[in-house]
C-alpha positions in Angstrom: -116.5 -78.7 -101.8 -113.7 -78.6 -104.3 -111.9 -81.7 -102.9 -112.0 -84.9 -104.9 -113.1 -87.7 -102.8 -113.6 -91.1 -104.1 -112.1 -94.5 -103.6 -108.6 -93.0 -103.2 -109.5 -90.8 -100.2 -108.5 -87.1 -100.0 -105.9 -87.2 -102.7 -105.1 -89.5 -105.6 -101.7 -91.0 -106.5 -102.8 -91.4 -110.1 -99.9 -90.6 -112.4 -97.3 -90.9 -109.6 -94.5 -93.2 -110.4 -93.7 -96.1 -108.1 -90.3 -94.5 -107.5 -91.9 -91.3 -106.2 -94.2 -93.2 -103.9 -91.3 -95.3 -102.6 -89.4 -92.0 -101.8 -92.4 -90.6 -100.0 -92.7 -93.8 -97.9 -89.0 -93.9 -97.1 -88.9 -90.2 -96.0 -92.0 -90.7 -93.9 -90.4 -93.8 -92.3 -87.1 -92.0 -91.7 -88.9 -89.1 -90.0 -90.9 -91.6 -87.9 -87.8 -93.4 -86.8 -86.0 -90.1 -86.0 -89.0 -88.9 -83.9 -89.1 -92.2 -82.1 -85.4 -92.2 -81.4 -85.7 -88.6 -80.1 -88.6 -89.6 -77.8 -86.5 -92.5 -76.5 -83.5 -90.3 -75.9 -85.7 -87.8 -74.0 -87.3 -90.5 -71.8 -84.0 -92.3 -71.1 -82.1 -89.2 -70.2 -81.0 -88.9 -66.5 -83.4 -86.0 -65.9 -85.4 -85.1 -69.0 -86.4 -81.6 -67.9 -83.0 -80.5 -66.7 -79.9 -79.5 -68.6 -79.1 -83.0 -69.7 -77.8 -82.7 -73.3 -79.2 -86.0 -74.5 -82.7 -85.2 -73.3 -82.5 -81.8 -75.1 -81.3 -83.5 -78.3 -84.1 -86.0 -78.0 -86.7 -83.2 -77.8 -85.0 -81.5 -80.7 -85.2 -84.6 -82.9 -88.8 -85.3 -81.9 -90.0 -81.7 -82.7 -88.0 -81.5 -86.0 -89.6 -84.8 -87.2 -93.1 -83.7 -86.0 -92.7 -80.4 -87.9 -91.8 -82.1 -91.2 -94.4 -84.8 -90.9 -97.1 -82.3 -90.0 -96.1 -80.1 -93.0 -96.6 -83.0 -95.3 -99.9 -84.0 -93.7 -101.2 -80.4 -93.9 -100.2 -80.2 -97.6 -101.9 -83.5 -98.3 -105.0 -82.3 -96.6 -105.4 -78.8 -98.0 -103.3 -78.8 -101.2 -103.4 -82.4 -102.5 -102.7 -81.3 -106.1 -99.3 -79.9 -104.9 -98.3 -82.9 -103.0 -94.8 -84.2 -103.8 -91.4 -84.8 -102.2 -90.9 -81.1 -101.5 -93.9 -81.1 -99.2 -91.7 -82.5 -96.4 -89.6 -79.3 -96.7 -86.4 -81.4 -96.7 -85.5 -80.9 -100.3 -82.9 -78.2 -100.2 -79.2 -79.0 -99.9 -78.7 -76.0 -97.7 -81.2 -77.2 -95.1 -79.8 -80.7 -95.1 -76.2 -79.3 -94.7 -77.3 -77.0 -91.9 -79.1 -79.8 -90.1 -76.1 -82.2 -90.2 -73.6 -79.5 -89.2 -75.9 -78.7 -86.3 -75.8 -82.3 -85.2 -72.1 -82.6 -85.5 -71.6 -79.4 -83.5 -73.9 -80.7 -80.8 -72.1 -84.1 -80.5 -68.7 -82.4 -80.5 -69.7 -80.0 -77.8 -71.4 -82.6 -75.7 -68.7 -85.3 -75.8 -65.7 -83.0 -75.2 -64.3 -82.6 -78.7 -65.0 -78.9 -78.6 -61.9 -78.3 -76.4 -59.7 -79.7 -79.2 -61.5 -77.9 -82.1 -62.3 -74.6 -80.3 -59.7 -73.8 -77.7 -60.5 -71.3 -74.9 
């Protein structure tokens, strides 16, 4: 096997700055909180499997966070030498902007602001 296994586990953080490690931890925590919030929204919606918008938003947040966390975990497992902040696939400004615009559009449409912004 070509993997380095030792006291550090699958990959080593040798040479990684404390700032980089802190960023990895914070992004992981943020994704965990986002996934948990999404799961709570899904469970607390009036009827989770119907057309309830908050239940759908909860599922969306849960699956988005699971996707990004699993991408990081798979990179850590199979490409530990390439592991860095970009392994979460959240590093581009375009992706972040599209995600936040998507969330704003959802909340505007759900809570009735769409009739003011986009008249019929």
